[in-house]
C-alpha positions in Angstrom: 21.7 26.0 23.5 19.0 23.3 23.8 18.2 23.5 20.1 21.9 23.3 19.3 22.2 20.1 21.3 19.2 18.7 19.6 20.7 19.5 16.2 24.0 17.8 17.1 22.3 14.7 18.4 20.1 14.5 15.4 23.1 14.8 13.1 24.9 12.0 15.0 21.8 9.7 14.7 21.5 10.5 11.0 25.1 10.3 10.1 26.2 7.4 12.3 23.3 5.3 13.4 21.6 5.3 10.0 24.5 3.9 8.0 25.3 1.3 10.8 21.7 0.0 10.6 21.9 -0.1 6.9 25.2 -2.1 7.2 23.5 -4.6 9.5 20.7 -5.1 7.0 23.0 -5.5 4.1 25.2 -8.0 5.9 22.3 -10.0 7.2 20.9 -10.2 3.6 24.3 -11.4 2.4 24.4 -14.1 5.0 20.9 -15.3 3.8 22.1 -15.4 0.1 25.2 -17.4 1.1 23.1 -19.9 3.1 20.7 -20.3 0.1 23.6 -21.1 -2.2 24.9 -23.9 0.1 21.8 -25.7 1.3 22.4 -28.1 4.2 20.7 -29.1 7.4 21.2 -25.7 9.0 19.9 -23.5 6.2 16.4 -23.2 7.9 18.0 -22.2 11.2 20.2 -19.6 9.5 17.1 -18.2 7.7 15.2 -17.9 11.0 18.1 -16.1 12.7 18.6 -13.7 9.8 14.9 -13.0 9.8 15.1 -12.0 13.5 18.1 -9.8 12.8 16.3 -8.0 10.0 13.1 -7.6 12.2 15.1 -6.1 15.1 17.0 -3.8 12.7 13.8 -2.6 11.2 12.4 -1.7 14.6 15.6 0.2 15.3 15.3 2.1 12.1 11.7 3.1 13.0 12.9 4.2 16.5 15.8 6.2 14.9 13.4 8.0 12.5 11.0 8.8 15.3 13.9 10.2 17.5 15.2 12.3 14.6 11.7 13.8 14.0 11.3 14.5 17.7 14.8 16.1 18.0 14.6 18.2 14.8 11.7 18.8 12.4 13.3 17.5 9.2 11.4 19.8 6.7 12.0 23.0 8.8 12.7 25.8 6.4 11.9 23.6 3.4 8.1 23.5 3.6 5.5 26.0 4.6 5.1 26.6 8.3 1.4 25.7 8.2 2.2 22.4 6.5 4.9 21.6 9.0 2.5 22.2 11.9 -0.4 20.3 10.2 1.9 17.3 10.0 2.9 17.6 13.6 -0.8 17.8 14.8 -1.8 15.0 12.4 0.8 12.7 14.0 -0.7 13.4 17.5 -4.1 12.7 16.1 -3.0 9.3 14.6 -1.4 8.2 17.9 -4.2 9.4 20.1 -7.4 8.7 18.1 -9.5 9.1 21.2 -8.6 12.8 21.4 -10.1 15.4 19.1 -7.8 18.3 18.0 -9.4 21.3 16.4 -7.0 23.5 14.3 -7.5 27.1 13.2 -4.6 28.7 11.3 -5.1 32.1 9.9 -3.4 33.4 6.8 0.3 32.7 7.7 3.5 33.5 5.9 5.5 30.5 4.5 8.0 31.2 7.2 8.9 33.7 9.9 12.5 32.7 10.2 13.9 29.5 11.8 13.8 30.8 15.4 10.1 31.7 15.3 9.0 28.7 13.2 10.8 26.4 15.6 9.4 28.1 18.7 5.9 27.7 17.4 6.5 24.1 16.6 7.9 23.3 20.1 5.1 25.2 21.8 2.4 23.2 20.0 4.4 20.0 20.5 4.7 20.6 24.2 1.2 21.9 24.7 -0.5 18.9 23.1 1.8 16.4 24.8 1.0 17.9 28.2 -2.7 18.1 27.5 -3.0 14.5 26.5 -0.4 12.9 28.7 -0.9 14.8 32.0 -4.3 16.5 31.5 -6.0 13.5 30.0 -7.8 15.9 27.6 -10.4 14.7 25.2 -10.8 17.9 23.2 -8.0 20.3 22.3 -7.8 23.4 20.1 -4.9 25.1 18.4 -5.3 28.6 17.1 -2.5 30.5 15.3 -3.1 33.9 13.8 -1.2 37.0 12.7 -2.2 40.1 14.5 -1.6 43.7 13.5 -2.8 47.1 14.6 -5.5 48.9 12.5 -4.5 52.3 10.9 -6.8 55.3 11.2 -8.1 54.8 7.7 -9.3 51.3 8.7 -6.6 49.3 6.8 -4.3 46.8 8.6 -0.6 47.2 8.8 1.8 44.3 8.2 1.6 41.8 11.1 3.2 42.9 14.3 3.0 39.6 16.2 1.9 36.0 16.0 -0.8 34.9 18.5 -0.9 31.2 19.5 -3.6 29.8 21.8 -3.7 26.2 23.0 -6.8 25.1 24.9 -7.9 21.8 26.3 -10.7 20.3 28.5 -8.3 18.2 30.6 -7.8 17.9 34.4 -6.0 21.3 34.5 -3.1 22.2 36.8 -3.5 22.7 40.5 -2.3 26.1 41.7 0.3 24.5 44.0 1.8 22.5 41.2 5.3 23.7 40.1 5.8 24.4 36.5 7.5 21.5 34.8 10.6 21.5 32.6 8.6 21.5 29.4 6.5 24.5 30.3 9.5 26.3 31.7 11.5 25.7 28.5 8.5 26.9 26.4 8.2 30.1 28.4 11.9 30.8 28.2 12.0 30.0 24.4 9.2 32.5 23.8 10.7 35.2 26.0 14.1 34.9 24.2 12.2 36.1 21.1 10.8 39.1 22.9 7.4 37.4 23.3 5.2 36.4 26.2 3.7 33.1 27.4 0.8 33.0 29.8 -0.6 29.8 31.2 -4.1 29.8 32.7 -5.3 26.7 34.4 -7.4 25.3 37.3 -8.0 21.8 38.4 -10.8 20.1 36.4 -11.2 23.2 34.2 -8.6 22.5 31.6 -5.6 24.6 30.5 -5.2 27.5 28.1 -1.8 28.7 26.9 -1.5 32.1 25.3 1.7 32.8 23.3 2.5 36.0 21.5 5.7 36.4 19.5 6.6 39.7 17.7 7.6 39.3 14.0 8.6 42.8 13.2 12.1 42.5 14.7 12.7 39.2 12.9 11.6 40.7 9.6 13.8 43.8 10.0 16.8 41.6 10.9 16.4 39.5 7.8 16.1 42.7 5.7 19.4 44.0 7.1 21.3 40.8 6.4 23.6 40.8 3.3 22.7 38.3 0.7 25.7 36.1 1.4 24.5 35.3 5.0 21.8 33.0 3.7 24.4 31.1 1.7 26.6 30.2 4.7 
């Protein structure tokens, strides 16, 4: 339900706010052109005001893009999962240059379905945000791997689950601290996919989040779907 709300808000921002901001820019530019065609004593003042309008509009465009990206990863389902997560983490690294984020992605599939891809994206997003904002962490690590049982002959089967581990050296979480909305939503999101989310933390000892999500059920579900489902 939360993701559906995010999708609807993102669509509104894209379809309504975007064109409105473009309209403001176009009209302000037209005012400037008209002022330049009829130079008089107020042309300079009009130019200054138009510049302010364009500057404010540009800031609103940047805010709108940032909100869209936060609400809904634009390339979801269009680019490889690893590339999508790399972009997310690189954005954190640019905004928080004093923190060091180590990344280790194993051999991942291009996608595990929208539900799993989005769950992994949100877990990493929430985990890094908490570590930097609340934990004041300087060093973080993100490990995402496929895991599968080993057959008797020593060969590995197809992956049974995805294992995500987020660790940091921040202040940690005191035992008496109630789990916040973000961590609660993360746990519920993972459990809705049949997975598990375990948070280990102690004050001044950092925090480690272990997430496991089964992929077999999602794969079988996609295999059972008729071809026309993907076209809807």
